[in-house]
C-alpha positions as CSV (number, residue, x, y, z in Angstrom):
1,G,-0.1,0.1,0.1
2,Y,3.0,2.5,-0.3
3,L,1.4,4.0,-3.6
4,I,-2.3,3.6,-2.8
5,D,-2.2,4.7,0.5
6,S,0.7,7.1,1.3
7,K,0.0,11.0,1.5
8,P,2.9,13.5,0.6
9,W,3.8,15.5,4.0
10,F,7.2,16.8,2.8
11,Q,7.2,20.0,0.4
12,W,10.4,19.7,-1.7
13,Y,12.2,23.1,-2.0
14,Y,15.6,24.5,-3.0
15,K,17.4,27.3,-0.7
16,P,20.9,26.2,-0.6
17,R,23.0,27.5,2.4
18,K,26.6,28.8,1.8
19,V,28.5,25.8,3.2
20,S,31.7,23.9,2.2
21,L,31.9,20.2,1.5
22,K,33.7,19.6,5.2
23,Q,30.7,21.5,6.9
24,A,28.1,19.6,4.7
25,T,29.8,16.1,5.6
26,Q,29.9,17.3,9.2
27,E,26.4,18.2,9.2
28,F,25.7,15.2,7.2
29,Q,27.2,13.0,9.8
30,E,25.5,14.7,12.7
31,L,22.2,14.2,11.4
32,F,22.5,10.7,9.9
33,E,24.2,9.3,12.9
34,S,21.5,10.8,14.8
35,I,18.6,9.1,12.7
36,V,20.5,5.8,12.6
37,H,20.9,5.5,16.1
38,E,17.2,6.9,17.1
39,Q,15.9,4.1,14.8
40,S,18.1,1.4,15.6
41,E,18.3,1.4,19.4
42,G,16.9,-1.7,21.1
43,K,16.2,-3.4,18.2
44,D,17.9,-6.5,16.3
45,I,18.9,-4.9,13.0
46,I,19.0,-6.8,9.7
47,L,21.4,-4.8,7.2
48,P,21.4,-5.7,3.5
49,L,25.2,-5.1,2.4
50,S,26.0,-4.4,-1.2
51,G,29.3,-2.9,-2.7
52,G,27.6,0.5,-3.0
53,L,27.7,3.6,-1.0
54,D,24.4,3.4,1.0
55,S,24.7,0.5,2.9
56,R,28.3,1.1,3.5
57,S,27.4,4.4,5.1
58,Q,24.8,2.5,7.1
59,A,27.5,0.2,8.4
60,V,29.8,2.9,9.4
61,A,26.7,4.7,11.5
62,L,25.4,1.5,13.0
63,K,29.0,0.3,14.3
64,K,29.5,3.7,15.7
65,S,26.0,3.7,17.5
66,N,27.1,0.1,18.9
67,A,23.7,-1.5,17.5
68,R,23.0,-5.0,17.5
69,V,23.3,-5.8,13.6
70,K,23.3,-8.8,11.6
71,S,24.0,-8.3,7.9
72,Y,23.6,-10.4,4.6
73,S,24.3,-10.1,0.8
74,Y,23.3,-11.8,-2.2
75,S,24.9,-12.5,-6.0
76,F,23.8,-13.9,-8.9
77,Q,24.1,-17.6,-9.6
78,N,27.3,-17.5,-12.1
79,G,27.5,-13.8,-11.7
80,F,29.6,-11.2,-9.9
81,K,30.5,-12.1,-6.7
82,E,29.0,-8.9,-4.7
83,S,29.3,-10.6,-1.3
84,G,33.0,-10.6,-1.6
85,I,32.7,-6.8,-1.2
86,S,29.9,-7.3,1.3
87,K,31.9,-9.8,3.4
88,K,34.8,-7.4,3.8
89,I,32.4,-4.2,5.0
90,A,30.9,-7.0,7.4
91,N,34.0,-8.4,8.8
92,T,35.3,-4.6,9.4
93,C,32.5,-3.6,11.2
94,N,32.4,-7.0,13.3
95,F,28.7,-8.0,11.7
96,P,27.9,-11.5,11.2
97,L,27.0,-11.9,7.4
98,K,24.8,-14.4,5.9
99,E,25.5,-14.8,1.9
100,F,23.1,-15.8,-0.5
101,T,23.0,-16.9,-4.0
102,I,19.9,-15.9,-6.0
103,E,19.2,-19.1,-8.1
104,K,17.9,-19.7,-11.8
105,G,14.3,-19.3,-11.9
106,Y,14.0,-18.0,-8.5
107,L,10.7,-16.2,-9.1
108,W,8.3,-18.8,-10.1
109,S,7.7,-20.4,-6.6
110,K,6.8,-17.0,-5.1
111,V,5.6,-14.9,-8.1
112,E,1.9,-15.0,-7.0
113,E,2.8,-14.1,-3.3
114,L,4.9,-11.1,-4.7
115,S,2.0,-10.0,-6.9
116,A,0.1,-9.7,-3.9
117,I,2.5,-8.0,-1.7
118,N,3.3,-5.2,-4.4
119,E,0.0,-5.3,-5.9
120,C,1.6,-5.4,-9.6
121,Y,3.0,-1.9,-9.2
122,S,6.4,-2.8,-10.4
123,E,7.6,-5.6,-12.6
124,F,8.6,-8.6,-10.7
125,T,12.3,-9.4,-11.8
126,H,13.9,-6.7,-9.8
127,P,13.0,-7.3,-6.1
128,R,15.2,-10.1,-5.9
129,Q,15.0,-9.9,-2.1
130,M,12.0,-12.0,-2.7
131,A,14.3,-15.2,-3.3
132,V,15.7,-15.2,0.1
133,I,13.3,-12.8,2.4
134,D,12.0,-16.0,4.6
135,E,15.6,-17.0,5.6
136,V,16.8,-13.1,5.8
137,A,13.9,-12.4,8.1
138,E,15.2,-15.1,10.7
139,L,18.4,-12.6,11.1
140,G,16.7,-10.3,13.3
141,N,13.4,-8.2,14.0
142,T,13.9,-4.7,12.2
143,F,15.3,-4.0,8.6
144,S,17.6,-0.9,8.3
145,L,17.4,-0.2,4.4
146,G,19.6,2.4,2.5
147,H,17.0,2.9,-0.4
148,W,17.2,6.3,-2.0
149,G,20.6,7.6,-0.7
150,D,22.0,7.3,-4.4
151,V,19.7,9.9,-5.7
152,L,19.7,12.3,-3.2
153,F,23.2,12.4,-2.9
154,D,24.0,12.7,-6.2
155,S,23.2,14.9,-9.5
156,D,22.1,14.5,-13.0
157,G,24.8,17.1,-13.7
158,L,22.3,19.0,-16.4
159,A,22.8,22.5,-17.8
160,E,20.9,25.1,-15.9
161,N,19.6,26.9,-18.9
162,I,17.3,23.9,-19.7
163,A,13.9,24.8,-20.6
164,D,10.9,22.9,-18.9
165,I,9.9,21.5,-22.3
166,E,13.5,20.2,-22.9
167,L,13.3,18.8,-19.2
168,V,10.3,17.0,-20.3
169,Q,12.2,15.4,-23.0
170,I,14.9,14.2,-21.0
171,L,12.7,12.9,-18.4
172,K,10.6,11.1,-20.8
173,K,14.1,9.1,-21.8
174,K,15.0,8.6,-18.2
175,V,11.4,7.2,-17.5
176,L,11.2,4.9,-20.7
177,K,13.1,1.7,-20.4
178,K,14.4,-0.4,-23.4
179,G,11.4,-1.6,-25.4
180,G,8.8,0.1,-23.1
181,L,7.6,2.4,-25.5
182,E,7.1,0.0,-28.4
183,L,4.9,-1.9,-25.9
184,A,3.2,0.7,-24.8
185,L,2.3,2.1,-28.5
186,S,1.3,-1.4,-29.0
187,L,-1.0,-1.7,-26.2
188,W,-2.5,1.5,-26.7
189,K,-3.3,1.2,-30.3
190,S,-4.9,-2.2,-29.3
191,W,-6.8,-1.0,-27.0
192,G,-8.4,1.7,-28.9
193,I,-7.4,4.5,-26.7
194,E,-7.8,8.1,-27.9
195,G,-4.5,9.9,-29.1
196,T,-1.0,8.5,-28.4
197,F,0.6,7.0,-25.5
198,E,3.5,9.5,-26.2
199,Q,1.2,12.5,-25.9
200,Y,-0.3,11.1,-22.8
201,L,3.0,10.6,-21.3
202,E,4.4,13.9,-22.1
203,Q,1.5,15.9,-20.8
204,R,1.4,14.0,-17.4
205,L,5.0,14.7,-17.3
206,I,4.5,18.4,-17.9
207,E,1.6,18.6,-15.3
208,L,4.0,16.8,-12.6
209,L,6.9,18.9,-13.3
210,S,4.4,22.2,-13.0
211,K,3.7,21.2,-9.4
212,I,7.2,21.3,-8.3
213,E,8.2,25.0,-7.6
214,I,11.9,24.9,-7.8
215,K,13.9,26.9,-10.6
216,K,17.4,25.0,-10.3
217,V,17.3,22.1,-13.2
218,N,19.2,19.3,-11.1
219,A,17.3,20.0,-7.7
220,K,13.9,19.9,-9.6
221,L,14.7,16.9,-11.1
222,R,16.0,15.2,-7.7
223,A,12.8,16.4,-6.2
224,F,10.7,15.0,-9.2
225,K,12.2,11.3,-8.8
226,S,11.6,11.7,-4.9
227,L,7.9,12.5,-5.3
228,Y,6.9,10.2,-8.3
229,W,9.9,7.7,-9.1
230,A,10.2,6.8,-5.6
231,P,6.5,5.9,-4.6
232,R,6.2,3.9,-7.8
233,W,9.6,2.1,-8.3
234,T,11.5,1.8,-5.0
235,S,8.8,2.5,-2.3
236,V,6.5,-0.5,-3.9
237,N,9.1,-3.1,-3.2
238,L,9.9,-2.0,0.2
239,S,6.8,-3.9,0.9
240,V,8.8,-7.3,0.3
241,F,10.4,-6.4,3.4
242,E,7.6,-5.0,5.5
243,N,5.8,-8.0,5.0
244,K,8.3,-9.7,7.2
245,H,9.4,-7.0,9.8
246,P,9.2,-3.2,10.3
247,I,11.6,-1.2,8.2
248,L,13.9,1.7,9.1
249,L,14.6,4.1,6.0
250,P,17.0,6.7,7.5
251,Y,17.4,8.5,3.9
252,Y,13.4,8.9,4.0
253,D,13.4,10.9,7.1
254,D,12.0,14.4,6.8
255,R,15.3,15.8,8.5
256,M,17.3,14.4,5.5
257,C,15.0,15.7,3.1
258,K,15.3,19.2,4.4
259,F,19.1,19.0,4.6
260,I,19.1,18.2,1.0
261,C,17.1,21.1,0.3
262,E,19.3,23.4,1.7
263,V,22.6,22.1,0.4
264,P,24.1,23.2,-2.8
265,D,23.4,21.0,-5.6
266,E,27.3,20.8,-6.5
267,L,28.0,19.3,-3.3
268,L,25.4,16.7,-3.8
269,S,27.0,15.7,-7.2
270,N,29.3,12.4,-7.6
271,R,28.2,11.2,-3.8
272,Q,30.9,13.5,-2.4
273,I,29.2,14.0,0.8
274,Q,28.8,10.1,1.5
275,I,32.1,9.6,0.1
276,E,33.9,11.9,2.5
277,Y,31.4,10.6,5.3
278,I,33.1,7.3,5.1
279,K,36.7,8.0,4.8
280,Q,36.5,10.4,7.7
281,N,34.6,8.0,10.2
282,N,36.0,4.3,8.9
283,K,39.2,4.4,7.0
284,E,39.1,0.5,6.8
285,V,35.8,0.4,5.1
286,A,36.6,3.4,2.9
287,S,39.5,1.1,1.9
288,I,37.4,-1.6,0.7
289,V,36.6,-1.8,-3.4
290,W,33.6,0.3,-4.4
291,Q,31.7,-1.7,-6.7
292,D,30.9,1.3,-9.0
293,A,34.7,2.0,-9.5
294,K,36.1,-1.7,-9.2
295,P,39.1,-2.4,-8.7
296,F,39.4,1.1,-6.9
297,N,38.2,2.2,-3.6
298,L,37.0,5.4,-1.8
299,Y,40.5,7.0,-1.8
300,N,41.5,6.4,-5.4
301,Y,37.9,6.1,-7.2
302,H,39.1,9.0,-9.2
303,L,41.5,6.3,-11.4
304,A,38.5,4.6,-12.4
305,K,38.9,5.6,-16.0
306,S,41.2,5.0,-19.0
307,P,44.1,4.2,-18.7
308,Y,44.3,3.4,-15.1
309,N,41.3,0.9,-15.2
310,I,42.5,-0.8,-18.6
311,P,44.5,-3.9,-16.9
312,Y,41.3,-4.5,-14.7
313,R,39.0,-4.2,-17.7
314,I,41.4,-6.6,-19.9
315,I,41.5,-9.2,-16.7
316,D,37.9,-9.2,-16.2
317,K,37.0,-9.6,-19.9
318,L,39.5,-12.6,-20.1
319,K,37.9,-14.1,-17.1
320,R,34.4,-13.9,-18.5
321,E,35.6,-15.1,-21.9
322,F,37.2,-18.1,-20.2
323,R,33.9,-19.0,-18.3
324,T,32.3,-18.8,-21.9
325,L,34.5,-21.1,-23.3
326,L,33.8,-23.6,-20.4
327,G,30.2,-23.2,-21.0
328,K,29.5,-20.8,-18.1
329,T,27.1,-17.9,-18.9
330,F,28.2,-14.6,-16.7
331,V,25.0,-13.6,-15.2
332,Q,24.6,-9.7,-14.9
333,R,20.8,-9.2,-14.9
334,N,17.9,-10.6,-12.7
335,W,16.0,-11.2,-16.0
336,E,19.0,-13.6,-17.3
337,L,18.1,-15.9,-14.5
338,Q,14.3,-15.9,-14.8
339,F,13.8,-15.8,-18.4
340,L,16.3,-17.9,-19.9
341,G,16.2,-21.8,-20.4
342,K,13.8,-24.4,-21.0
343,E,12.2,-24.3,-17.8
344,N,12.0,-20.6,-17.5
345,R,10.3,-20.4,-21.2
346,Q,7.7,-22.9,-19.9
347,Q,6.8,-21.0,-16.8
348,L,6.6,-17.5,-18.8
349,E,4.2,-19.2,-21.4
350,K,2.3,-20.5,-18.9
351,H,1.3,-16.8,-17.5
352,L,1.7,-14.9,-20.9
353,Y,-0.9,-17.4,-22.6
354,S,-3.3,-17.9,-20.0
355,K,-6.9,-17.4,-21.1
356,N,-7.7,-14.4,-19.3
357,F,-4.6,-12.6,-19.9
358,L,-5.6,-13.2,-23.6
359,Q,-8.9,-11.6,-23.1
360,I,-7.0,-8.4,-22.2
361,V,-3.8,-8.4,-24.3
362,D,-4.1,-9.4,-27.9
363,K,-2.0,-12.6,-28.6
364,S,-0.4,-11.0,-31.5
365,I,1.1,-8.9,-29.2
366,V,2.6,-11.1,-26.8
367,D,3.7,-13.2,-29.8
368,A,5.5,-10.4,-31.2
369,Y,7.4,-9.2,-28.2
370,F,8.4,-12.9,-27.3
371,N,9.6,-13.4,-30.4
372,L,11.6,-10.2,-30.6
373,F,13.1,-11.4,-27.3
374,D,14.1,-14.4,-28.5
375,T,15.4,-13.4,-32.0
376,K,16.5,-9.9,-32.0
377,D,17.6,-8.2,-28.8
378,K,17.2,-10.3,-25.6
379,V,18.6,-7.4,-23.6
380,Y,16.4,-4.6,-25.4
381,Y,13.3,-6.7,-24.9
382,S,13.5,-8.3,-21.7
383,H,11.6,-5.4,-20.1
384,S,8.8,-5.7,-22.4
385,V,8.6,-9.5,-21.3
386,S,8.7,-8.5,-18.1
387,T,6.1,-5.7,-18.0
388,L,3.6,-8.6,-19.9
389,L,4.4,-10.9,-17.0
390,T,3.3,-8.2,-14.4
391,L,0.3,-7.5,-16.3
392,S,-0.8,-10.9,-16.7
393,L,-0.5,-11.5,-12.8
394,F,-2.4,-8.2,-12.5
395,V,-5.3,-9.6,-14.6
396,K,-5.0,-13.0,-12.5
397,Q,-5.6,-10.7,-9.3
398,L,-8.4,-8.9,-11.0
399,N,-10.3,-12.2,-11.8
400,E,-9.8,-13.6,-8.5
401,K,-11.3,-10.6,-6.5
């Protein structure tokens, strides 16, 4: 019920104070650690750890707060061992870590449960926590989640002279996923809806943007994402965690939002504040590889570019090619575990060609996008297939009510 029941109680604005990076980092430290301590006191915290910055920041704050923490991480079967970075962070903070592997076809035994939890507001192949949530829930009694930190503490870096009509086009590109527009146009036409989907989408974006009274382009875009992106994408799947235990969201706190509204956008770009916070408060954690800048850490991440990262890229490519020669596919995306292979295809066909679904979505559309996924471009059309799967479960929900 995040999308249905939620009501806005925070008004986004942009009134930057004249602060240095050092001062902003100090203010963030005091606020973030206060929020984390308040939220975690007296609870048995379950902390998801990844190779990124949001959970790493939480780990530093929770360690300083002496909170009772058990952590976990997961990696894709035959994929990058994200747990390797998480394990180092957990060991440094003396947090027990449980490692999980997200296996091929993980969704099918839980897809109907997931559809009931998130009410089909988000496509199903992304909340991979669903695969291990029962085991994860046994680690404690409260989740502490770092969602949305990556949006608040970064900037899109857009030029400030962009007109609103131009911003709408930029937003449209950000909102639409690969293959999404084609599928939407096909469904729009099939259902005989007046006008075009693109016209509808652009008008909707114009209306939503007009409600945000912020002139600074990047701050306006950050507010747009927080107001409309978060509820429809990030917050929806928080319900998977909340279905098991209460959840804590330090980056969702009103005080954190107020802080963001009063820090110059220039200081919010490139994750500067979070990076400085970690470096100043836990040098060991800062020295661990940052997944977005492999093989570098928070002290030398600026070297994650050519020519400095060429040796790593060559070795990494050779490793992947060697795995391919051995017949082992390197999995990088959720849908690869969920849609590829004979068993997965049988499950997909079961849902996409159900009698009730084909009464809503024309069989020719299902055939077309299944074929495009199979023969033309799996990466490009994986989102279309995932969306059709979500629609099929939505139709099943409606029929069962």
